[in-house]
C-alpha positions as CSV (number, residue, x, y, z in Angstrom):
1,X,-40.3,53.1,9.7
2,X,-43.1,51.3,7.8
3,X,-44.6,48.3,9.5
4,X,-44.7,45.8,6.6
5,X,-46.6,43.3,8.8
6,X,-49.6,45.7,9.2
7,X,-49.6,46.0,5.4
8,X,-49.7,42.2,5.1
9,X,-52.7,42.1,7.4
10,X,-54.5,44.7,5.3
11,X,-53.7,42.9,2.0
12,X,-55.0,39.6,3.2
13,X,-57.9,41.2,5.1
14,X,-57.2,39.5,8.4
15,X,-56.8,41.1,11.8
16,X,-54.6,40.4,14.8
17,X,-57.4,39.1,16.9
18,X,-58.1,36.4,14.3
19,X,-54.5,35.4,14.3
20,X,-54.2,35.4,18.1
21,X,-57.1,33.0,18.4
22,X,-55.5,30.6,16.0
23,X,-51.8,30.9,17.0
24,X,-52.3,29.7,20.6
25,X,-50.0,27.3,22.4
26,X,-52.6,24.5,22.4
27,X,-52.2,21.5,20.2
28,X,-53.2,22.2,16.7
29,X,-55.9,19.8,15.5
30,X,-54.4,18.5,12.3
31,X,-54.6,14.9,11.4
32,X,-54.3,12.3,8.7
33,X,-55.2,8.6,8.3
34,X,-53.1,5.6,7.8
35,X,-50.1,3.9,9.3
36,X,-47.5,6.1,7.6
37,X,-44.2,5.0,6.2
38,X,-40.9,4.7,8.0
39,X,-38.2,7.3,7.4
40,X,-36.0,4.6,5.7
41,X,-38.6,3.5,3.1
42,X,-38.6,4.9,-0.4
43,X,-41.8,5.7,-2.3
44,X,-42.5,4.0,-5.6
45,X,-40.5,5.7,-8.4
46,X,-42.5,8.6,-9.9
47,X,-41.2,11.1,-12.5
48,X,-42.0,14.8,-12.3
49,X,-44.3,14.6,-15.3
50,X,-46.1,11.6,-13.7
51,X,-46.5,13.6,-10.5
52,X,-47.9,16.5,-12.6
53,X,-50.4,14.1,-14.2
54,X,-51.4,12.7,-10.8
55,X,-52.1,16.2,-9.5
56,X,-54.3,16.8,-12.5
57,X,-56.2,13.6,-11.9
58,X,-56.7,14.3,-8.2
59,X,-57.9,17.9,-8.8
60,X,-60.3,16.7,-11.5
61,X,-61.7,14.2,-9.2
62,X,-62.0,16.7,-6.3
63,X,-63.2,19.7,-8.3
64,X,-64.8,18.4,-11.5
65,X,-66.3,21.9,-12.1
66,X,-62.8,23.0,-13.0
67,X,-62.0,20.0,-15.2
68,X,-61.6,22.0,-18.4
69,X,-59.2,24.5,-16.7
70,X,-57.3,21.6,-15.0
71,X,-56.7,20.0,-18.4
72,X,-55.6,23.3,-19.8
73,X,-53.1,23.8,-16.9
74,X,-51.9,20.2,-17.3
75,X,-51.1,20.5,-21.0
76,X,-50.3,24.1,-21.6
77,X,-48.6,25.6,-18.5
78,X,-44.8,25.7,-18.9
79,X,-42.9,23.9,-16.2
80,X,-39.5,22.8,-15.2
81,X,-38.6,19.9,-12.9
82,X,-34.8,20.4,-13.3
83,X,-32.6,20.5,-10.2
84,X,-30.0,23.2,-10.8
85,X,-26.8,23.1,-8.8
86,X,-26.0,26.2,-6.7
87,X,-29.5,27.5,-6.9
88,X,-32.1,27.8,-4.1
89,X,-34.0,24.6,-4.4
90,X,-37.4,26.0,-3.5
91,X,-40.3,25.5,-5.9
92,X,-42.3,28.5,-7.1
93,X,-45.1,29.4,-9.5
94,X,-44.5,32.7,-11.3
95,X,-47.6,34.7,-12.2
96,X,-46.4,36.6,-15.3
97,X,-49.5,38.9,-15.3
98,X,-51.0,40.6,-18.3
99,X,-49.3,41.3,-21.6
100,X,-50.3,43.2,-24.8
101,X,-52.7,46.0,-25.6
102,X,-55.7,44.0,-24.6
103,X,-54.2,43.0,-21.3
104,X,-54.5,39.3,-22.0
105,X,-53.2,37.1,-19.3
106,X,-50.0,35.1,-20.0
107,X,-49.6,31.6,-18.6
108,X,-47.8,31.2,-15.2
109,X,-44.5,29.4,-15.1
110,X,-43.9,26.5,-12.6
111,X,-40.4,25.7,-11.4
112,X,-40.3,22.6,-9.2
113,X,-36.9,21.0,-8.6
114,X,-37.8,17.3,-8.5
115,X,-35.8,14.5,-7.0
116,X,-38.6,12.0,-6.7
117,X,-39.2,12.1,-3.0
118,X,-42.7,12.0,-1.4
119,X,-42.3,15.6,-0.4
120,X,-41.5,16.5,-4.0
121,X,-44.7,14.8,-5.2
122,X,-46.7,16.9,-2.8
123,X,-44.9,20.0,-3.9
124,X,-45.9,19.3,-7.5
125,X,-49.5,19.2,-6.5
126,X,-49.0,22.4,-4.5
127,X,-47.5,24.3,-7.5
128,X,-50.1,22.8,-9.9
129,X,-52.8,24.2,-7.7
130,X,-51.1,27.6,-7.7
131,X,-51.1,27.5,-11.5
132,X,-54.8,26.4,-11.6
133,X,-55.8,29.3,-9.3
134,X,-54.0,31.9,-11.4
135,X,-55.6,30.6,-14.6
136,X,-59.0,30.3,-12.9
137,X,-58.9,33.8,-11.5
138,X,-58.2,35.4,-14.8
139,X,-56.9,39.0,-14.5
140,X,-57.9,39.3,-10.8
141,X,-55.0,38.8,-8.5
142,X,-55.6,36.7,-5.4
143,X,-53.9,37.8,-2.1
144,X,-51.0,35.6,-1.0
145,X,-52.6,33.9,2.0
146,X,-55.6,32.9,0.0
147,X,-53.3,31.7,-2.8
148,X,-51.6,29.3,-0.3
149,X,-55.1,28.1,0.8
150,X,-55.7,26.9,-2.8
151,X,-52.3,25.2,-2.9
152,X,-52.8,23.4,0.4
153,X,-56.3,22.3,-0.7
154,X,-54.6,20.8,-3.8
155,X,-52.3,18.8,-1.5
156,X,-55.4,17.6,0.4
157,X,-57.1,16.5,-2.8
158,X,-54.0,14.6,-3.9
159,X,-53.8,12.8,-0.5
160,X,-57.4,11.7,-0.8
161,X,-57.1,10.6,-4.4
162,X,-53.9,8.6,-3.8
163,X,-55.5,6.6,-1.0
164,X,-57.9,5.1,-3.5
165,X,-55.9,5.2,-6.8
166,X,-52.3,4.7,-5.6
167,X,-52.5,2.9,-2.2
168,X,-48.8,1.9,-2.2
169,X,-47.8,5.6,-2.5
170,X,-50.3,6.9,0.1
171,X,-48.3,6.2,3.3
172,X,-45.3,7.9,1.9
173,X,-47.2,11.1,1.0
174,X,-49.0,11.2,4.3
175,X,-45.8,10.9,6.2
176,X,-44.3,13.7,4.1
177,X,-47.4,15.8,4.7
178,X,-47.1,15.5,8.5
179,X,-43.3,16.2,8.3
180,X,-44.1,19.4,6.3
181,X,-46.3,20.5,9.2
182,X,-43.2,20.8,11.4
183,X,-42.2,23.7,9.3
184,X,-45.6,25.2,8.4
185,X,-47.0,24.9,11.9
186,X,-43.7,25.0,13.6
187,X,-41.0,27.4,12.5
188,X,-43.3,29.4,10.1
189,X,-45.9,29.7,12.8
190,X,-43.2,31.1,15.2
191,X,-42.2,33.7,12.6
192,X,-45.8,34.8,12.2
193,X,-46.3,35.0,15.9
194,X,-43.1,37.1,16.3
195,X,-44.3,39.5,13.6
196,X,-47.7,39.7,15.3
197,X,-46.2,40.6,18.6
198,X,-43.4,42.9,17.4
199,X,-44.3,44.0,13.9
200,X,-41.7,43.8,11.1
201,X,-40.2,46.2,8.6
202,X,-39.3,43.3,6.3
203,X,-41.7,41.0,4.5
204,X,-41.5,37.2,5.1
205,X,-43.6,35.1,2.7
206,X,-43.7,32.3,5.4
207,X,-46.3,34.4,7.3
208,X,-48.9,33.1,4.8
209,X,-48.4,29.4,5.5
210,X,-49.7,28.6,9.0
211,X,-53.2,30.1,8.7
212,X,-53.5,28.9,5.1
213,X,-52.6,25.3,6.3
214,X,-55.4,25.4,8.9
215,X,-57.9,26.9,6.5
216,X,-57.2,24.3,3.9
217,X,-57.8,21.5,6.5
218,X,-61.1,23.0,7.4
219,X,-62.2,23.6,3.8
220,X,-61.4,20.1,2.9
221,X,-63.7,18.9,5.7
222,X,-66.6,21.3,5.3
223,X,-66.9,22.9,1.8
224,X,-68.7,21.5,-1.2
225,X,-66.7,21.1,-4.4
226,X,-68.7,23.9,-5.9
227,X,-67.6,26.3,-3.2
228,X,-64.0,25.2,-3.6
229,X,-64.2,25.8,-7.3
230,X,-65.7,29.3,-6.7
231,X,-62.8,30.0,-4.3
232,X,-60.2,29.1,-7.0
233,X,-61.9,31.5,-9.4
234,X,-62.4,34.3,-6.9
235,X,-59.1,36.2,-7.3
236,X,-59.0,39.4,-5.3
237,X,-62.4,38.6,-3.7
238,X,-61.1,35.4,-2.1
239,X,-60.8,36.9,1.4
240,X,-64.5,37.6,1.4
241,X,-65.2,33.9,1.0
242,X,-63.1,33.2,4.1
243,X,-64.9,35.8,6.2
244,X,-67.0,33.3,8.1
245,X,-63.8,31.9,9.7
246,X,-63.3,35.3,11.4
247,X,-66.4,34.8,13.4
248,X,-65.3,31.4,14.8
249,X,-63.5,30.9,18.0
250,X,-61.0,28.9,16.0
251,X,-60.5,27.7,12.4
252,X,-60.4,24.1,13.5
253,X,-62.5,23.4,16.6
254,X,-60.3,22.4,19.5
255,X,-62.6,19.5,20.5
256,X,-61.0,17.4,17.7
257,X,-57.8,17.1,19.8
258,X,-57.4,14.3,22.3
259,X,-54.0,13.6,24.0
260,X,-51.8,11.0,22.3
261,X,-51.5,7.7,24.2
262,X,-47.8,7.1,24.2
263,X,-46.9,3.7,25.5
264,X,-44.4,3.9,28.4
265,X,-44.5,0.2,29.1
266,X,-46.3,-1.8,31.7
267,X,-49.6,-3.8,31.4
268,X,-51.4,-1.9,34.2
269,X,-50.4,1.6,33.0
270,X,-51.3,0.6,29.4
271,X,-54.7,-0.6,30.6
272,X,-55.4,2.7,32.5
273,X,-54.4,4.7,29.4
274,X,-56.8,2.7,27.2
275,X,-59.7,3.1,29.6
276,X,-58.8,6.8,29.9
277,X,-59.0,7.1,26.1
278,X,-62.4,5.5,26.0
279,X,-63.7,7.8,28.7
280,X,-62.4,10.9,27.0
281,X,-64.2,9.8,23.8
282,X,-67.4,9.5,26.0
283,X,-66.8,13.1,27.2
284,X,-66.3,14.3,23.7
285,X,-69.8,13.2,22.7
286,X,-72.1,14.8,25.3
287,X,-75.2,13.7,23.3
288,X,-74.6,10.0,23.6
289,X,-75.6,9.7,27.2
290,X,-72.6,7.7,28.5
291,X,-71.5,10.6,30.7
292,X,-74.7,10.3,32.6
293,X,-73.7,6.9,33.9
294,X,-72.0,6.6,37.2
295,X,-68.2,6.5,37.0
296,X,-68.1,3.1,38.7
297,X,-70.7,1.5,36.3
298,X,-69.0,2.9,33.2
299,X,-65.6,1.8,34.3
300,X,-66.8,-1.7,35.1
301,X,-68.5,-2.0,31.8
302,X,-65.4,-0.9,29.8
303,X,-63.1,-3.0,31.9
304,X,-65.2,-6.1,31.3
305,X,-65.3,-5.4,27.6
306,X,-61.6,-5.1,27.5
307,X,-61.2,-8.4,29.3
308,X,-63.6,-10.1,26.9
309,X,-61.9,-8.6,23.8
310,X,-65.1,-7.0,22.8
311,X,-64.0,-3.3,22.5
312,X,-61.8,-1.7,19.9
313,X,-60.0,1.6,20.4
314,X,-58.8,3.1,17.1
315,X,-55.7,5.3,17.2
316,X,-54.1,7.3,14.4
317,X,-50.4,7.3,13.7
318,X,-49.8,9.9,16.3
319,X,-51.5,7.6,18.9
320,X,-54.5,10.0,19.2
321,X,-57.8,8.2,19.8
322,X,-60.1,8.3,16.8
323,X,-63.1,6.5,18.4
324,X,-64.1,3.2,19.8
325,X,-66.5,0.3,19.1
326,X,-67.9,-1.9,21.9
327,X,-70.0,-5.0,21.2
328,X,-71.7,-7.9,22.9
329,X,-72.3,-11.4,21.5
330,X,-74.9,-14.1,22.5
331,X,-74.2,-17.7,23.2
332,X,-74.1,-18.5,19.5
333,X,-71.5,-15.8,18.9
334,X,-73.9,-13.5,17.1
335,X,-73.4,-9.8,17.8
336,X,-76.5,-8.5,19.7
337,X,-75.3,-5.0,20.7
338,X,-73.0,-2.4,19.1
339,X,-72.0,0.8,20.7
340,X,-69.6,3.4,19.3
341,X,-68.2,6.8,19.8
342,X,-66.2,9.1,17.5
343,X,-64.2,12.2,18.3
344,X,-65.7,14.0,15.3
345,X,-67.6,13.0,12.2
346,X,-64.7,13.7,9.8
347,X,-62.8,10.8,11.4
348,X,-65.5,8.2,11.0
349,X,-64.0,6.7,7.8
350,X,-60.6,6.5,9.5
351,X,-62.0,4.7,12.5
352,X,-64.0,2.2,10.3
353,X,-60.9,1.5,8.2
354,X,-58.9,0.8,11.3
355,X,-61.6,-1.4,12.7
356,X,-61.9,-3.3,9.4
357,X,-58.2,-4.1,9.5
358,X,-58.4,-5.7,12.9
359,X,-62.1,-6.8,13.4
360,X,-63.5,-7.1,9.8
361,X,-66.8,-8.9,10.9
362,X,-67.6,-6.2,13.5
363,X,-66.8,-3.5,11.0
364,X,-69.1,-5.0,8.4
365,X,-71.9,-5.2,11.0
366,X,-71.3,-1.7,12.2
367,X,-71.5,-0.3,8.6
368,X,-75.0,-1.9,8.3
369,X,-76.3,-0.8,11.7
370,X,-78.6,2.1,11.9
371,X,-77.6,4.7,14.5
372,X,-79.4,4.2,17.8
373,X,-79.6,6.3,21.0
374,X,-76.4,4.7,22.2
375,X,-74.5,5.4,19.0
376,X,-75.3,9.0,18.3
377,X,-71.6,9.8,18.4
378,X,-71.6,9.0,14.7
379,X,-73.5,11.6,12.7
380,X,-74.0,10.9,9.0
């Protein structure tokens, strides 16, 4: 009996060791900014065509090198947003391949059943990105895992663009993105792990999603727009551009993950959790020197700052610490000392945004302060 999973590994040019390193039981370091939206709230009304246009604008802003092809996809690629009763409601982009004596590529077809939910808007960006990759790669066919990387990068670009251009929509999309992770990094990840352990004689497209989701997160943080554009164009050579990830311990460094600070009630327990979060951020940044202080001195300093209201601990929507800012004022109320830590540099804008919402004056001063020996946790 043929092992289809082994063939999937060969097609995508990944090995089982790479998968095992990235399918561990540890918390997966995926995060987003913002307060999110409640499950009962409804996003601003957006048509399927408007979502298609937003995807084009977001991709143009994020990958201007592909602007001509993005415009071509936006205006020329056939698409349907119709919801058909009795049909599988999954979206897809069909690569119709070459046609004619010269082997000219025909345009892909996008089917995206659209009901106007936040998840649907993300799906439109996902399928637009598939179409863009197919057009950009010409007659070279990209392996499926790499195709999904492109689609998830497109989602990331939409999320980033919406934060600036459509702020009322942003919390709804970010909530939907995190909800989608429960499938991609939950049930789909378990399917991939089962196939990895036991093999499989049947193909499951869901195997492509978990690793692609993690790769897209890292690419969005690390790659230049020129490299992203080259990846969309790379076709069958795409796995070679991802080869560097095979040499890493993990796609996303585990140091990004700090435990969430769930409030179980009680002033004392809450205080201990907050101090613990501050100390964990100190430990995350070994270069800052705070870990060289005695435990008693550091604890006393943090406790005093909390009592004075001169420390701000920023959390994301999952209650994971982003970073903290500690300051001192003189008798005239002027800030004379600023100290700050950040879990990783990619979260600096998130921490500054959160600080600005609660302590705007301190945030303004921090933005204009040059890094010092006590603030090396933030690396520009």
